[in-house]
C-alpha positions as a Markdown table, in Angstrom:
| # | Residue | x | y | z |
|---|---|---|---|---|
| 1 | Met | 0.0 | 0.0 | 0.0 |
| 2 | Ile | 2.8 | 2.5 | 0.9 |
| 3 | Lys | 4.8 | 1.6 | -2.2 |
| 4 | Lys | 1.7 | 2.2 | -4.3 |
| 5 | Leu | 1.0 | 5.5 | -2.6 |
| 6 | Leu | 4.7 | 6.6 | -3.2 |
| 7 | Ser | 4.4 | 5.5 | -6.9 |
| 8 | Thr | 1.3 | 7.6 | -7.3 |
| 9 | Leu | 2.9 | 10.6 | -5.6 |
| 10 | Ile | 5.9 | 10.4 | -7.9 |
| 11 | Val | 3.7 | 10.2 | -11.0 |
| 12 | Leu | 1.7 | 13.2 | -9.8 |
| 13 | Phe | 4.9 | 15.2 | -9.1 |
| 14 | Phe | 6.3 | 14.3 | -12.5 |
| 15 | Leu | 3.1 | 15.4 | -14.2 |
| 16 | Ile | 2.9 | 18.7 | -12.3 |
| 17 | Phe | 6.6 | 19.4 | -12.9 |
| 18 | Ser | 6.3 | 18.5 | -16.6 |
| 19 | Lys | 3.3 | 20.7 | -17.0 |
| 20 | Ser | 5.2 | 23.6 | -15.4 |
| 21 | Ile | 8.2 | 23.1 | -17.6 |
| 22 | Ser | 6.2 | 22.7 | -20.8 |
| 23 | Ala | 4.2 | 25.8 | -20.0 |
| 24 | Val | 7.2 | 28.1 | -20.4 |
| 25 | Glu | 9.2 | 28.7 | -23.5 |
| 26 | Ser | 12.7 | 28.4 | -21.9 |
| 27 | Gln | 14.2 | 27.5 | -18.6 |
| 28 | Asp | 17.0 | 30.0 | -19.0 |
| 29 | Pro | 16.8 | 32.6 | -16.3 |
| 30 | Ile | 14.9 | 35.8 | -16.8 |
| 31 | Lys | 17.0 | 38.5 | -15.2 |
| 32 | Leu | 15.1 | 41.3 | -13.5 |
| 33 | Thr | 17.0 | 44.4 | -12.2 |
| 34 | Leu | 17.0 | 45.6 | -8.6 |
| 35 | His | 17.7 | 49.2 | -7.6 |
| 36 | Asp | 18.0 | 51.1 | -4.3 |
| 37 | Trp | 14.5 | 52.2 | -3.2 |
| 38 | Thr | 11.8 | 50.1 | -1.5 |
| 39 | Gly | 9.0 | 50.5 | -4.0 |
| 40 | Gln | 11.2 | 49.2 | -6.8 |
| 41 | Leu | 12.2 | 46.2 | -4.7 |
| 42 | Ile | 8.5 | 45.5 | -4.1 |
| 43 | Thr | 7.4 | 45.7 | -7.8 |
| 44 | Thr | 10.3 | 43.6 | -8.9 |
| 45 | Asn | 9.8 | 40.9 | -6.3 |
| 46 | Ile | 6.1 | 40.8 | -7.1 |
| 47 | Met | 6.9 | 40.3 | -10.8 |
| 48 | Ala | 9.5 | 37.7 | -10.0 |
| 49 | Glu | 7.1 | 35.7 | -7.8 |
| 50 | Val | 4.4 | 35.9 | -10.5 |
| 51 | Leu | 6.8 | 34.6 | -13.1 |
| 52 | Lys | 7.9 | 31.8 | -10.8 |
| 53 | Glu | 4.3 | 30.8 | -10.4 |
| 54 | Ala | 4.1 | 30.5 | -14.2 |
| 55 | Gly | 7.1 | 28.1 | -14.1 |
| 56 | Tyr | 9.8 | 30.5 | -15.2 |
| 57 | Asn | 13.3 | 30.6 | -13.8 |
| 58 | Val | 14.1 | 34.0 | -12.4 |
| 59 | Glu | 17.2 | 35.9 | -11.3 |
| 60 | Leu | 17.3 | 39.2 | -9.5 |
| 61 | Ile | 20.3 | 41.3 | -10.4 |
| 62 | Gln | 21.5 | 44.5 | -8.7 |
| 63 | Ala | 21.9 | 47.2 | -11.3 |
| 64 | Asp | 22.4 | 50.9 | -11.7 |
| 65 | Tyr | 19.2 | 52.8 | -12.6 |
| 66 | Ile | 20.6 | 54.3 | -15.8 |
| 67 | Ala | 23.6 | 52.1 | -16.6 |
| 68 | Gln | 21.2 | 49.0 | -16.7 |
| 69 | Phe | 20.2 | 50.1 | -20.2 |
| 70 | Ala | 23.5 | 48.8 | -21.6 |
| 71 | Gly | 22.7 | 45.4 | -20.3 |
| 72 | Leu | 19.1 | 45.5 | -21.5 |
| 73 | Gln | 20.4 | 46.4 | -25.0 |
| 74 | Thr | 22.7 | 43.4 | -25.1 |
| 75 | Gly | 20.2 | 41.0 | -23.6 |
| 76 | Asp | 22.4 | 40.4 | -20.5 |
| 77 | Leu | 19.5 | 41.9 | -18.5 |
| 78 | His | 15.8 | 41.4 | -19.4 |
| 79 | Val | 13.4 | 43.4 | -17.3 |
| 80 | Ala | 13.4 | 46.7 | -15.4 |
| 81 | Met | 10.2 | 47.2 | -13.5 |
| 82 | Glu | 10.4 | 50.9 | -12.8 |
| 83 | Met | 11.6 | 53.7 | -15.1 |
| 84 | Trp | 10.1 | 56.9 | -13.8 |
| 85 | Glu | 9.0 | 59.5 | -16.4 |
| 86 | Thr | 10.4 | 62.1 | -13.9 |
| 87 | Thr | 14.0 | 60.8 | -14.2 |
| 88 | Gly | 14.1 | 58.1 | -16.8 |
| 89 | Arg | 12.6 | 59.7 | -19.9 |
| 90 | Asp | 16.0 | 60.6 | -21.4 |
| 91 | Ala | 17.3 | 57.1 | -21.1 |
| 92 | Ile | 14.1 | 55.6 | -22.5 |
| 93 | Asp | 14.3 | 58.0 | -25.5 |
| 94 | Glu | 18.0 | 57.2 | -26.0 |
| 95 | Tyr | 17.8 | 53.4 | -25.8 |
| 96 | Thr | 14.4 | 52.4 | -27.4 |
| 97 | Pro | 14.7 | 53.7 | -31.0 |
| 98 | Asp | 16.7 | 50.8 | -32.3 |
| 99 | Gly | 14.3 | 48.2 | -30.9 |
| 100 | Arg | 16.7 | 46.4 | -28.7 |
| 101 | Val | 15.0 | 47.9 | -25.6 |
| 102 | Val | 11.3 | 48.2 | -25.5 |
| 103 | Asn | 8.8 | 50.1 | -23.4 |
| 104 | Val | 6.4 | 47.5 | -22.0 |
| 105 | Gly | 3.9 | 50.1 | -20.8 |
| 106 | Ser | 2.9 | 51.7 | -17.6 |
| 107 | Thr | 3.0 | 50.0 | -14.2 |
| 108 | Gly | -0.3 | 51.8 | -13.4 |
| 109 | Met | 1.5 | 54.2 | -11.1 |
| 110 | Asp | 2.0 | 57.9 | -11.8 |
| 111 | Ala | 5.2 | 59.6 | -10.5 |
| 112 | Ile | 6.0 | 62.9 | -8.9 |
| 113 | Glu | 9.6 | 63.7 | -7.9 |
| 114 | Glu | 10.4 | 67.2 | -6.8 |
| 115 | Trp | 11.8 | 69.6 | -4.2 |
| 116 | Trp | 9.7 | 69.4 | -1.1 |
| 117 | Tyr | 9.6 | 71.2 | 2.3 |
| 118 | Pro | 7.6 | 70.8 | 5.5 |
| 119 | Ser | 4.7 | 73.1 | 6.0 |
| 120 | Tyr | 6.2 | 74.6 | 9.1 |
| 121 | Met | 8.9 | 76.2 | 6.9 |
| 122 | Lys | 6.3 | 78.5 | 5.3 |
| 123 | Glu | 6.5 | 80.8 | 8.4 |
| 124 | Gln | 10.2 | 81.5 | 7.5 |
| 125 | Cys | 9.6 | 81.5 | 3.7 |
| 126 | Pro | 6.0 | 82.7 | 3.0 |
| 127 | Gly | 6.7 | 83.1 | -0.7 |
| 128 | Leu | 6.8 | 79.3 | -1.1 |
| 129 | Pro | 5.8 | 77.2 | -3.0 |
| 130 | Asn | 6.8 | 79.6 | -5.8 |
| 131 | Trp | 10.4 | 78.8 | -6.8 |
| 132 | Glu | 11.3 | 82.5 | -7.0 |
| 133 | Ala | 11.1 | 82.6 | -3.2 |
| 134 | Leu | 13.9 | 80.1 | -2.8 |
| 135 | Asn | 16.7 | 82.8 | -3.0 |
| 136 | Asp | 14.8 | 85.1 | -0.6 |
| 137 | Cys | 14.9 | 82.5 | 2.1 |
| 138 | Ala | 17.9 | 80.4 | 1.2 |
| 139 | Glu | 19.6 | 81.2 | 4.5 |
| 140 | Ala | 16.6 | 79.9 | 6.4 |
| 141 | Phe | 17.3 | 76.5 | 4.8 |
| 142 | Ser | 21.1 | 76.7 | 5.3 |
| 143 | Thr | 23.4 | 74.6 | 7.4 |
| 144 | Met | 26.8 | 75.4 | 8.9 |
| 145 | Glu | 28.4 | 73.8 | 5.8 |
| 146 | Thr | 26.3 | 75.7 | 3.2 |
| 147 | Ala | 25.5 | 79.1 | 4.8 |
| 148 | Pro | 24.5 | 81.5 | 3.6 |
| 149 | Asn | 23.3 | 79.2 | 0.8 |
| 150 | Gly | 20.4 | 77.0 | 1.2 |
| 151 | Arg | 20.9 | 73.2 | 1.5 |
| 152 | Tyr | 18.9 | 70.9 | -0.8 |
| 153 | Leu | 19.1 | 67.2 | 0.1 |
| 154 | Gly | 18.9 | 65.3 | -3.2 |
| 155 | Gly | 18.5 | 61.6 | -3.8 |
| 156 | Pro | 21.5 | 59.3 | -4.5 |
| 157 | Val | 23.5 | 60.4 | -7.5 |
| 158 | Thr | 22.5 | 57.4 | -9.5 |
| 159 | Trp | 18.9 | 58.6 | -9.5 |
| 160 | Gly | 19.6 | 61.4 | -11.9 |
| 161 | Gly | 17.1 | 64.3 | -11.8 |
| 162 | Phe | 19.4 | 67.2 | -12.8 |
| 163 | Asp | 19.1 | 69.0 | -9.5 |
| 164 | Asp | 22.7 | 70.4 | -9.7 |
| 165 | Glu | 22.0 | 71.6 | -13.2 |
| 166 | Arg | 18.7 | 73.1 | -12.1 |
| 167 | Val | 20.3 | 75.1 | -9.3 |
| 168 | Glu | 22.9 | 76.6 | -11.8 |
| 169 | Ala | 20.4 | 77.2 | -14.6 |
| 170 | Leu | 17.9 | 79.1 | -12.3 |
| 171 | Gly | 20.7 | 81.0 | -10.5 |
| 172 | Leu | 19.7 | 79.6 | -7.1 |
| 173 | Asp | 21.8 | 80.4 | -4.0 |
| 174 | Trp | 21.6 | 76.7 | -3.0 |
| 175 | Glu | 23.9 | 73.8 | -2.7 |
| 176 | Val | 22.9 | 70.3 | -3.6 |
| 177 | Val | 24.0 | 67.5 | -1.2 |
| 178 | His | 23.2 | 64.0 | -2.3 |
| 179 | Ala | 21.9 | 61.4 | 0.2 |
| 180 | Gly | 23.9 | 58.1 | 0.0 |
| 181 | Thr | 20.8 | 55.9 | 0.1 |
| 182 | Asp | 17.0 | 56.1 | 0.0 |
| 183 | Ala | 16.9 | 55.1 | 3.7 |
| 184 | Ala | 19.3 | 58.0 | 4.6 |
| 185 | Leu | 17.1 | 60.5 | 2.7 |
| 186 | Phe | 14.0 | 59.7 | 4.7 |
| 187 | Ala | 15.8 | 59.2 | 8.0 |
| 188 | Glu | 17.0 | 62.8 | 7.7 |
| 189 | Leu | 13.5 | 64.0 | 6.9 |
| 190 | Glu | 12.1 | 62.1 | 9.9 |
| 191 | Ser | 14.7 | 63.6 | 12.2 |
| 192 | Ala | 14.3 | 67.2 | 10.9 |
| 193 | Tyr | 10.5 | 67.0 | 11.0 |
| 194 | Gln | 10.4 | 65.8 | 14.7 |
| 195 | Arg | 12.7 | 68.8 | 15.6 |
| 196 | Lys | 10.9 | 71.3 | 13.3 |
| 197 | Ala | 14.3 | 71.9 | 11.8 |
| 198 | Pro | 14.8 | 73.4 | 8.3 |
| 199 | Ile | 14.9 | 70.9 | 5.5 |
| 200 | Met | 14.4 | 70.9 | 1.7 |
| 201 | Leu | 14.7 | 67.6 | 0.0 |
| 202 | Trp | 13.8 | 65.3 | -2.9 |
| 203 | Ile | 10.4 | 63.6 | -2.2 |
| 204 | Tyr | 8.8 | 61.2 | -4.5 |
| 205 | Ala | 5.4 | 59.7 | -4.9 |
| 206 | Pro | 4.1 | 57.0 | -4.7 |
| 207 | His | 5.6 | 56.9 | -1.3 |
| 208 | Trp | 4.5 | 57.1 | 2.3 |
| 209 | Ala | 6.3 | 60.4 | 3.1 |
| 210 | Pro | 3.7 | 62.8 | 1.4 |
| 211 | Ser | 1.0 | 61.1 | 3.5 |
| 212 | Lys | 2.8 | 61.0 | 6.8 |
| 213 | Phe | 4.4 | 64.5 | 6.7 |
| 214 | Glu | 2.5 | 67.7 | 6.0 |
| 215 | Gly | 4.3 | 69.7 | 3.3 |
| 216 | Glu | 4.4 | 71.0 | -0.3 |
| 217 | Phe | 6.3 | 70.5 | -3.5 |
| 218 | Val | 8.1 | 73.6 | -4.9 |
| 219 | Asp | 6.4 | 75.1 | -8.0 |
| 220 | Phe | 9.1 | 75.3 | -10.6 |
| 221 | Pro | 8.5 | 76.5 | -14.1 |
| 222 | Ala | 6.5 | 73.8 | -15.8 |
| 223 | Tyr | 8.5 | 71.1 | -17.5 |
| 224 | Thr | 8.6 | 70.7 | -21.3 |
| 225 | Ala | 10.9 | 68.6 | -23.4 |
| 226 | Glu | 12.5 | 71.8 | -24.8 |
| 227 | Cys | 13.5 | 72.8 | -21.4 |
| 228 | Tyr | 15.8 | 69.8 | -21.1 |
| 229 | Asn | 16.9 | 69.6 | -24.7 |
| 230 | Asp | 17.1 | 73.2 | -25.9 |
| 231 | Pro | 19.2 | 75.6 | -23.8 |
| 232 | Ser | 17.8 | 78.6 | -25.6 |
| 233 | Trp | 14.3 | 77.8 | -24.3 |
| 234 | Gly | 13.0 | 79.0 | -20.9 |
| 235 | Ile | 14.0 | 81.5 | -18.2 |
| 236 | Asn | 17.8 | 81.2 | -18.8 |
| 237 | Pro | 18.5 | 81.3 | -22.5 |
| 238 | Asn | 22.0 | 79.9 | -22.0 |
| 239 | Ala | 21.1 | 76.7 | -20.0 |
| 240 | Ala | 18.9 | 73.7 | -20.0 |
| 241 | Tyr | 17.0 | 72.3 | -17.0 |
| 242 | Asp | 15.7 | 75.7 | -16.0 |
| 243 | Cys | 12.3 | 74.2 | -15.1 |
| 244 | Gly | 10.8 | 71.5 | -12.9 |
| 245 | Lys | 11.0 | 67.8 | -13.4 |
| 246 | Pro | 8.5 | 66.0 | -15.7 |
| 247 | Arg | 5.6 | 64.1 | -14.1 |
| 248 | Gly | 3.9 | 61.0 | -15.5 |
| 249 | Pro | 3.8 | 57.3 | -15.6 |
| 250 | Ile | 6.3 | 54.8 | -14.1 |
| 251 | Trp | 7.2 | 52.6 | -17.0 |
| 252 | Lys | 8.3 | 49.0 | -17.4 |
| 253 | Val | 11.1 | 48.4 | -19.9 |
| 254 | Ala | 12.6 | 45.2 | -21.2 |
| 255 | Ser | 15.2 | 43.8 | -23.6 |
| 256 | Ser | 13.6 | 42.8 | -26.9 |
| 257 | Glu | 15.0 | 39.3 | -26.1 |
| 258 | Leu | 12.2 | 38.9 | -23.5 |
| 259 | Lys | 9.4 | 38.8 | -26.0 |
| 260 | Ala | 11.5 | 36.8 | -28.5 |
| 261 | Lys | 12.5 | 34.1 | -26.1 |
| 262 | Trp | 9.8 | 34.2 | -23.3 |
| 263 | Pro | 6.6 | 35.7 | -24.9 |
| 264 | Gly | 4.5 | 34.5 | -22.1 |
| 265 | Ala | 6.7 | 36.3 | -19.6 |
| 266 | Tyr | 6.6 | 39.4 | -21.7 |
| 267 | Asn | 2.8 | 39.3 | -21.7 |
| 268 | Ala | 2.8 | 39.0 | -17.9 |
| 269 | Val | 5.1 | 42.0 | -17.5 |
| 270 | Glu | 2.9 | 43.9 | -19.9 |
| 271 | Ala | -0.2 | 43.0 | -17.8 |
| 272 | Phe | 1.3 | 44.0 | -14.5 |
| 273 | Lys | -0.6 | 46.9 | -13.0 |
| 274 | Ile | -0.6 | 48.3 | -9.4 |
| 275 | Ser | -1.9 | 51.6 | -8.0 |
| 276 | Asn | -0.2 | 54.5 | -6.2 |
| 277 | Asp | -2.2 | 53.8 | -3.1 |
| 278 | Glu | -1.3 | 50.1 | -3.0 |
| 279 | Met | 2.4 | 51.0 | -3.4 |
| 280 | Gly | 2.3 | 53.6 | -0.7 |
| 281 | Gln | 0.8 | 51.2 | 1.7 |
| 282 | Met | 3.4 | 48.5 | 0.9 |
| 283 | Val | 6.3 | 50.9 | 1.2 |
| 284 | Ala | 5.0 | 52.0 | 4.5 |
| 285 | Ala | 4.7 | 48.4 | 5.7 |
| 286 | Val | 8.4 | 48.0 | 5.0 |
| 287 | Asp | 9.9 | 51.3 | 5.9 |
| 288 | Leu | 7.6 | 52.3 | 8.8 |
| 289 | Asp | 6.3 | 49.0 | 10.2 |
| 290 | Gly | 9.6 | 47.0 | 9.8 |
| 291 | Asn | 8.3 | 44.2 | 7.7 |
| 292 | Ser | 10.6 | 42.6 | 5.1 |
| 293 | Val | 10.1 | 43.2 | 1.4 |
| 294 | Glu | 9.6 | 39.4 | 1.1 |
| 295 | Ala | 6.8 | 39.3 | 3.7 |
| 296 | Val | 5.0 | 42.3 | 2.2 |
| 297 | Val | 5.2 | 40.7 | -1.3 |
| 298 | Ala | 3.9 | 37.4 | 0.0 |
| 299 | Asp | 0.9 | 39.2 | 1.6 |
| 300 | Trp | 0.1 | 40.9 | -1.6 |
| 301 | Met | 0.4 | 37.7 | -3.6 |
| 302 | Asn | -2.0 | 35.9 | -1.2 |
| 303 | Ala | -4.5 | 38.8 | -1.2 |
| 304 | Asn | -4.5 | 39.2 | -5.0 |
| 305 | Lys | -4.4 | 35.7 | -6.4 |
| 306 | Ser | -7.1 | 36.1 | -9.1 |
| 307 | Arg | -5.5 | 39.3 | -10.2 |
| 308 | Trp | -1.9 | 38.1 | -10.8 |
| 309 | Gln | -3.2 | 34.7 | -12.1 |
| 310 | Ser | -4.9 | 36.6 | -14.9 |
| 311 | Trp | -1.5 | 38.0 | -15.9 |
| 312 | Ile | -0.1 | 34.6 | -16.6 |
| 313 | Lys | -3.1 | 32.9 | -18.3 |
């Protein structure tokens, strides 16, 4: 009886395993890139788990946000789950025309990345959020290291964003200091907010920070493509980047090899959609509540089975 049961289990295992293998086009690993902020780790791990459920072999590879495009072009990397319109548009435009890198559509999230300050700083700089008030109250945002210039805490250098160029182009009496990591950026905000200390920094959404802390984004001159590409356009006729950052979708990009070699996986990546609110809640669960990315992703997978299963049908 035991031998018969074991034989049956082995047959069932073989059938299930064979079905999983035959359901995918190749068992070569699909390589998804990881970056250095919580939300991107979440979206990438969700996509990885969905692809695993479909039977694909997956590898997660740490990669630079912009430099990853070289690997996507050559097919050494296959999927990047978050390219923000705010900071990634130039790279998308540069690398997609020859077809080796493709835009796989929106993640469903819309991005804002801009200079942000706590509301309590309005008392010292009532002209805000107008960007023209920045020089009037630069000293109110200064530190011992930057005085009398204001201090702007930017994201890690690898994020791009042209903040140094923006300061120069707009003639701002400010110095840009780059946080080493995403965690360091928001740890400094937390500390300053609790002390009602001056701070101006890079905030992005979707994220928990704009919900937890009361504050505003600076209103820079509205972004246009010409502002970034034509130095004669805008307030400063001799410099580009004399405007705010673009706003818009967070895109998924992939190597053309993904669709050629794993069309089912490509369809799943294309179908992936998640909302700003969902992402904000998950990032808060990691950054504020101390849960691991893996635990938060597992909870989302359990709560959204019918949804992600439709991506891999």
